[in-house]
C-alpha positions in Angstrom: 0.3 0.3 0.0 2.8 2.5 -0.3 2.8 2.9 -3.9 0.0 2.7 -6.8 0.4 -0.3 -8.4 -3.8 -1.1 -9.3 -4.3 2.5 -11.7 -8.3 2.3 -10.5 -8.5 5.2 -12.3 -7.6 3.3 -15.4 -10.3 0.7 -15.4 -12.8 2.9 -17.3 -10.5 3.2 -20.3 -9.6 -0.8 -21.4 -11.1 -3.7 -20.9 -10.1 -5.1 -17.4 -11.0 -7.3 -14.6 -10.4 -6.7 -11.3 -10.8 -9.5 -8.8 -11.7 -8.1 -5.1 -10.6 -12.0 -3.0 -11.4 -11.4 1.0 -12.7 -13.9 3.4 -15.8 -14.5 4.4 -15.0 -15.4 8.1 -12.5 -12.9 8.6 -13.7 -9.0 8.7 -10.5 -7.9 10.3 -9.1 -6.2 7.1 -13.0 -5.2 5.3 -12.1 -1.2 6.3 -9.4 -1.7 3.7 -11.5 -2.5 0.7 -14.1 0.0 1.9 -11.4 2.5 1.2 -10.2 0.8 -2.1 -13.9 0.6 -3.2 -14.6 4.4 -1.7 -11.5 5.7 -4.2 -12.6 3.8 -7.1 -15.6 5.9 -7.0 -14.1 8.8 -6.6 -11.4 8.0 -9.3 -13.6 6.7 -11.9 -16.2 9.9 -11.8 -13.1 12.8 -11.6 -12.0 10.9 -14.8 -15.4 10.6 -16.6 -16.0 14.5 -15.7 -12.2 16.0 -16.5 -11.2 13.7 -18.9 -13.9 11.7 -20.9 -16.9 14.0 -20.9 -19.1 13.0 -18.3 -19.1 9.2 -19.7 -16.4 6.5 -19.3 -15.1 4.9 -22.3 -16.0 1.3 -21.2 -18.7 0.8 -19.3 -17.6 -0.5 -15.5 -20.0 -3.0 -13.7 -18.8 -3.9 -10.4 -20.4 -7.3 -9.4 -20.5 -7.0 -5.3 -21.0 -10.9 -4.4 -21.9 -11.0 -0.5 -22.0 -7.2 -0.4 -22.8 -7.4 3.1 -19.4 -8.8 4.7 -17.1 -6.4 2.5 -18.1 -3.9 4.7 -19.6 -0.4 5.0 -18.4 2.1 2.0 -18.9 5.3 3.3 -21.6 7.2 1.2 -22.7 4.2 -0.8 -26.5 5.9 -1.1 -25.4 8.8 -2.7 -22.9 6.9 -4.7 -25.2 4.5 -6.4 -27.5 7.4 -7.2 -24.5 9.3 -9.5 -22.3 6.6 -10.8 -24.7 5.7 -13.5 -24.5 8.7 -15.6 -20.7 8.1 -15.6 -21.1 4.1 -17.4 -20.8 2.4 -14.2 -22.9 0.3 -12.2 -23.5 -1.9 -9.4 -25.1 -5.3 -9.2 -25.8 -6.2 -5.4 -26.0 -9.6 -4.3 -27.5 -10.6 -0.9 -28.9 -13.4 0.6 -31.3 -11.7 2.2 -32.5 -7.9 2.3 -32.3 -7.8 6.0 -28.5 -8.0 5.6 -28.6 -4.1 3.7 -31.3 -2.7 6.3 -28.5 -4.3 9.1 -25.3 -2.3 7.8 -26.6 0.3 6.1 -29.6 1.3 8.9 -32.1 4.2 7.1 -30.1 3.9 4.2 -31.4 0.7 2.8 -34.5 1.6 1.2 -32.2 4.7 -1.1 -29.9 2.0 -2.0 -32.8 -0.2 -2.7 -34.5 2.1 -4.6 -32.0 3.4 -6.8 -31.3 -0.2 -8.0 -33.7 -0.4 -11.3 -33.4 -4.5 -11.5 -34.5 -6.5 -8.8 -33.5 -10.7 -9.6 -35.3 -13.2 -6.7 -33.6 -16.6 -6.6 -35.1 -17.7 -4.3 -35.6 -17.5 -0.3 -37.3 -18.2 3.0 -36.5 -14.8 5.0 -39.8 -13.2 6.1 -38.9 -9.4 5.7 -38.0 -10.2 2.1 -40.8 -12.6 0.6 -43.0 -9.9 2.2 -41.4 -7.3 0.4 -41.6 -9.2 -2.7 -45.0 -10.4 -2.5 -46.3 -6.6 -2.0 -44.1 -5.5 -5.0 -45.8 -8.4 -7.0 -49.3 -6.7 -6.5 -52.3 -8.2 -6.6 -54.7 -10.3 -9.4 -58.3 -10.2 -9.5 -60.2 -13.8 -8.9 -63.1 -14.9 -9.1 -64.9 -15.8 -5.7 -67.7 -18.4 -5.7 -69.6 -19.7 -2.5 -72.5 -21.7 -2.4 -74.7 -22.5 0.7 -77.0 -26.0 1.1 -79.1 -26.2 4.0 -81.1 -29.7 4.6 -84.1 -29.5 6.7 -88.4 -29.3 6.5 -87.6 -26.4 4.3 -84.1 -27.1 2.4 -82.8 -24.2 0.5 -79.8 -24.2 -1.9 -78.0 -20.8 -2.8 -74.9 -19.5 -4.6 -73.1 -16.1 -4.1 -70.2 -15.0 -7.4 -68.4 -12.0 -6.8 -65.1 -10.4 -7.4 -62.0 -10.0 -5.0 -58.0 -9.6 -4.8 -55.4 -12.1 -4.4 -51.6 -12.0 -4.1 -49.5 -12.7 -7.0 -47.2 -15.0 -4.9 -48.2 -15.2 -1.5 -45.0 -15.5 0.9 -45.7 -19.0 1.9 -45.7 -20.0 -2.3 -42.2 -17.6 -2.6 -40.9 -19.5 -0.1 -41.0 -22.6 -1.9 -40.9 -21.3 -5.4 -39.1 -24.1 -7.8 -34.8 -23.8 -7.9 -35.4 -23.7 -11.4 -37.3 -20.8 -11.5 -36.9 -16.7 -10.8 -38.4 -13.5 -10.9 -37.2 -10.6 -12.3 -38.2 -6.4 -12.2 -37.1 -4.6 -14.6 -37.9 -0.4 -14.0 -41.4 0.1 -16.0 -41.9 -3.6 -16.5 -44.6 -5.8 -14.7 -42.4 -8.1 -12.9 -42.3 -11.6 -14.1 -41.6 -15.6 -14.1 -38.9 -17.1 -15.9 -36.5 -20.2 -16.2 -33.1 -19.4 -14.8 -30.5 -19.8 -17.7 -28.6 -23.0 -18.2 -24.7 -22.7 -17.6 -24.2 -25.7 -19.7 -25.8 -24.8 -22.6 -23.7 -21.3 -23.0 -20.7 -21.2 -25.5 -18.4 -21.2 -23.7 -18.9 -23.1 -20.8 -16.1 -25.4 -21.7 -13.5 -22.7 -20.3 -14.8 -22.7 -16.9 -13.9 -24.7 -14.4 -17.1 -26.6 -13.3 -16.8 -28.1 -17.2 -12.8 -29.2 -16.3 -11.1 -28.8 -13.0 -7.9 -27.7 -15.2 -9.7 -24.3 -16.0 -9.6 -22.8 -12.8 -7.6 -19.9 -11.9 -5.1 -20.1 -9.6 -4.4 -17.4 -7.6 -1.2 -18.2 -5.7 0.7 -19.4 -8.9 -0.4 -16.1 -11.0 0.9 -14.4 -7.6 4.3 -16.2 -7.8 4.7 -15.7 -11.5 8.3 -14.5 -12.2 9.1 -13.3 -15.5 11.1 -15.7 -18.2 13.5 -14.3 -20.8 13.3 -16.5 -24.2 16.4 -17.9 -25.8 16.8 -15.7 -28.5 15.5 -12.3 -26.4 18.1 -9.5 -26.8 18.6 -7.7 -23.1 21.9 -5.2 -22.0 23.4 -6.9 -18.6 24.8 -4.0 -16.4 27.7 -4.7 -14.1 27.9 -2.2 -11.0 30.3 -2.4 -8.2 29.0 -0.6 -5.2 31.3 0.0 -2.8 30.5 1.1 0.7 32.6 4.2 0.2 30.3 5.2 -2.8 27.2 4.6 -0.4 28.9 7.1 2.2 
């Protein structure tokens, strides 16, 4: 951390993939990641405004998996509202919405409100199911009531009325098929859809799920050493450093 080796402000100038890997059980250094994200947003927004005419050359998308475990990002409720105009977006991935409210308190509603897309993959957390059920709205159903009275004077009656019912109740959401998902886009009614079968993707064979040999070895990458080819030319200098010259 003594010098800059990440060049965060250049992420929007070329195609780049930056992986931020932290422990999901030890939060000792989560503050470092929070500082990094704060710098990332500030540097990219400044570069977009000062040198790129308000928008970055390449769209920068942040896939914030396990968002609740990376720590509190200062003023994130404000940042998520202003970064979109600079060609920056953030995908917040959570186990439940209650995790977001635990960390960001009252600002959680602002963060959710600035997300144009909501994708529900399934879950059982009560407050999340309640909010999604309310978001889906209600549908109109026909209600028939029949009565049958038997005795000395038997009678039979039928009543008909229209009433409202949740499109999907909380108990229906909690047992939703694992192959299904609910997607809501801004300005579009929520709809039930099938999850994408990743094995049908044209580049699935490049993943470690297909072949373990494709797994990215972080430790090996960090230990990478520069190796010269046999036919590569280079300059060699011999320097004699004595105690007198360094004094």
